[in-house]
N, C-alpha and C positions, 0 to 999 in steps of 0.2 A: 504493499500499499505506500502510495506517495506521502512524503512527510513535508509539512509545512515549516518555514523558519520564519523568525520574526525580524522585520527589517528596522534599520534605526528611526524610521518615521513612525513606528508602530504597526504599520499594516503587516500581513502575513503574505508570504511568497512561496510558491511551489513549482516545480518544474519537473515535466516527465519526458522521457526520450520519445522522439516522434519518428525519425528516420535519418538516413545517411545521406550526404551530398559530397560530390566531388569538387573541391576547392583548389585551384593551382596544382591539380595533380595529387592532391591529397585526400583521403577519405575523412570527412568530419561528421561528428554526431550532431544533430539538430534537435532541440527541445522545444516543447510547447510550454508557455509560462502561464501562470495564474496568480491572480493577486486579490486579496479581500482586506478592505479598511476597516472591517468591525473589530473592535479590540477584544482582547481576552481569549479564552479557550473556545468561545462560540465562533470567533473569526477564524481560528486555526481550524476548527473542524470544518467550517464552510469552504475554506480554501482547498483542503484536502478532498472534500467530496467533489468539487468541480473538477479537480485533477483526475481523480478516480473515474468518475462519470466519462470524461473525455478519454481516457485511456481505455476503458471498456468498449465504448462505442467505435473507437479507432481499430482496436483489434477484429471487431466483429465486421467492420467495413473492409478490412484487408482481406477477410475472408470470404467476401461477397461473391467472388467469381472463381474461387479455388473449388475443385473437386476433392474429395476425401483422399483420393490418390495422390494428388497434388500437394496436399498439406502434408501427407506422410513424406514425401520426398524433400519437401522444404524443410521439415523438422530434421530429417537425417542429414541434409546439408548443413543446417546451422549447428548441429550436435557433434558433427564428425571429429572434431578436435577436442571434444569434453568428454565423451562417453568413451569407454574402453573399445578396443578394436573387435573383441569378441561380442560385444553387446551390439555394436553398429552392424557386424555380420548376422547376428540373430535377427535384429530388427529389419534388416533388407531382406531376408528369407522370409519373414512374416509378410512384409509389405508386397512380395511377388507371389505369395502362396494363399492369402486368407482374405483378399479384399475384392474378389472379382464380382461379388454381389453389391457391395455398398461403396466401392472405390469410384464408380463413375458419377455418383451423386454429388451435387453442389453441397458443400459444407454448410452454407447457411440454411439449406433446405432440409436436412435431415433433422428427425425429431426422435423422441424415445421410441416410438413404434419401430421405426426404421432400425435403430441400432438393436432394439430387443430382437427383432426377427432376424437379424444377421446373426448375432450372438447364439440364438436357439439353433439356428442352422449349423453353425460351427460345433456346437455342442453334440450334434447327432453322431459325428465322427471323430471328434478330438477329445481327449482327456481334459477333465476339468481344469487342471494346471495349465495347460497349453492354452486354453480358452481365456483364462484369467490374464495370462502373460501378453496374448495378443491384444486383448482389450485394454490392458494397461499402457501399451504402446500406442493405442489408437486415441486414447483419451489424453495422453500427454501431447500429442501432436494437435489435437483438438484445442487444448488448454492455450498452446502458443497463440492461436488466433482468436481467443476469448469464447470458445464454444466447447466447453467440456463438461457442462453440468446435466449430464444424462441421467435418467433414473432408470436404472437397468439391473434386473436379476440375473446374476451369473449362475452357472450349474455348481451344485453342492460338492464341496471337497470330498474325494475319496481318501480314506486312510491308506497310507501306503504300507504294504507289508514288507519290512526290511529283513535281511538275512545277515547274522552276525556270526562270523566264523568262531570256531572253538579253539582253544588252546592246542588241541591235538591236530586240528586241522592246519594250523598256522605252522606248526613243528613238522608236519607231513609235507607241506608246500616247501618250506625252507630246506628240508632235506634233499627234496627232489632237485632244488636250484642249487645245492652246493657242489657246483662243477664249475670249472674256470670258464668256460664258455658262456655260462649263465650268470656270471658275477654281477653285471649291471643290472639285470632284473632282480636278482636277490637283494641288492643294495636298494632299490626302488621299493620293493616289497616291505623290507625292514623300515625304511624311512616312513613309509605310510603307516605300518602296523605299530611300531614303536615311537614314532614321533608325530604322528597324525598329519602327514604333510599331503597336499594335493599333488595329482599328476603333473600339473602346470608349474606348481612350486619346486616339485623335485627336479624337473628338466631345465630349470633355471639357475640351479645351484653349481657354483664352482668352488675351487679351493680358497678363493678369496672371502668366502662367506663363512668359513670357519673362524669363529670367535671364541678363544678358550676351549670349552667343552661344550659349546653351543654352536647352532647354525643361525644365520641372520637370513630371515626370510624377507626378502624386499623386492622381488620381482617374480614374474610368472612367464610362462610360454603360452601363448595362445594364437588362434587363426584370426586374421584381419578379414575385412570384407572380401578381399580378393582370394581367401583361402591360403594365404601365406603365413608361415609360422613367424611370429614376431614376439620379442622380449618387452614386456610392459611393467608398469608398477602394478601393485596389487589392487584388487577392485575396491577394497575398503580399507579404512586405516586400521582396523582390527586385524587384517591379513597381514599387516607389516609387524613382525615379532620377532623374538628370539625364542629358538625351541632347545630344550636339553635333549642330549643324545646319549644313549648309553655307551660306557666306556669301550665295550668290545666293538661296537660299530664305528665310534670315533676313531679308534686305532687304525681301522680299515680306511676311513675316509681321509685320513692325514697323509696316507701314502699316494693319494692321487693328485696330479697336477691338471688344472683345467676344469672341465665339467666333471661333475661327480658322478652323473649318469648321462653318458653321451648318446641319447636319443630323444626323439620327440613324443608328446603324449599319447598319439594314436599308436606308435610303435610299442610303448608300454602296453597299452591295452590288448594289442593283437598277441604279444608274447606272452601276456598273462593268461589269456584265454587258452593258450596251448599248454602252458604250465599247469593249470588247473585240470585239464583233460588228462594229461599223461602222469600226473602225480597221484591220480586216484582220488582227489578231493571233490566234494559235491560242488555243483556250479555256484559260484557267486562272483560279483565283480570287484575289479581293483578298488574301486571306492569304497567297498564293504569293509576294506581293512581299516578305514577310519571308524566304522562302527564298532570294529573290535576294540580299537584303542579307547574309544569312550566308554564301552562297556566294562572293560578290564580295569580301566582306572576307577570308574564308579564303584565297581564291586570291591576294589582295595581300599576304598575310604577316601580317595583323593578328593579334595574339595572342588566344587563345581566350577568355582572361579579360576582355579588353576586348569582344569581341563579346557574351559573356555579360552583361555589365554594361550595355551599351547596349540589349540587347534584352530585359532584364529576366528572364533565366532563372536558376533557382536553381543548378542543376548543368550541368556540360558534358555529362553523360550525356544530358539531355533535348535539349539543343541539337544534338548530334551525331547521336542515334539518329532524332530527329524531323523536324529542319529542314536538317541539313547534307547537301546533296546537289551533285554537281558537275554544272554547266552544260555542256550538249551541245557547244557552240562551243568552250569552253575545254578540254573534255576532248580534243577533236579536235586542237586547236593543241598540246597538251601531247604528245599521241601522236605528232604528226608531228615535234616535237622529237626525241623517243626514236628514232623510225626514222631521222631524219637523223644522229643520233649513231651509231646501229649500221651504217649505210651508209659513213660516213667512217670508222670503224674497219675495215671490210672492204676499202674502197679502199686504205687505208694499208697493210694487210696485203699486198694483191696487188700494189702498187707496190713494196713491200719486197722481195717474192720475185722 
């Protein structure tokens, strides 16, 4: 919201960005100014109201002749150097795949009914999470042109059924990978299972990121909009962190010069699929190794705040709702303890009687 400032004359003044103009070969920002001579807080509020009203109408006017598809393209062009390369790539895929129905419509003409019909159509063939992500991209583009206040019902989110590897499965996998030709994948597995690193973070690590007995996580390898692998800063500030590394793993990492794992994220995935198949482990994803890290940490009584910090999660809600699942073998052991306790109580009561 525009904020008014008080002039020496006692009047209130407020300015908002209008457009760019080229002056003497240079791009200049142009502003629209508003003034109110009413003294006190009433004058300030009135000046800010005028500026906000002009800004709102101006944005709607800019959208007057844009189609939804054009609005999406303008949004991506404006955000290209602000959003991460992977986000731009994903949004570009959304733009090309999910807007055949609503894309040709003028932005100023669409209403709640149009948007709801489009969302309902997507929900017939797409997962609720995909529909939500596409809709969020759509409304972000609409907001840029002052038209994002739609009242729409999104499909109900389905609870994900996550798999968490057991200790025995991790041991079995690492035993299979304990060969010189599989050393890189073995390091990647341990960095994920024991340090909770993502594929993109693992592939960006070099010997320069070793700090004492810790690793500095300050970059990630992702695909850009053209499908090329690029190294970028983490997506969130919480992903920028130091992680503790077990001594036995750190000893191995210290012997390496350059990249700690010399491959791309997709190569890790492809090699991991083969390793799971030939090691005899049940099928699970490389990302599920992070589930293992969270579950084992939680089972050992590690505070949630530490787990969040090491894993790069912003809130415990994300960690608990998405990643925290109980391993079957540990659940059975804890259940056995509970049943033994109840049986001991029953025997004590019977003997006492």
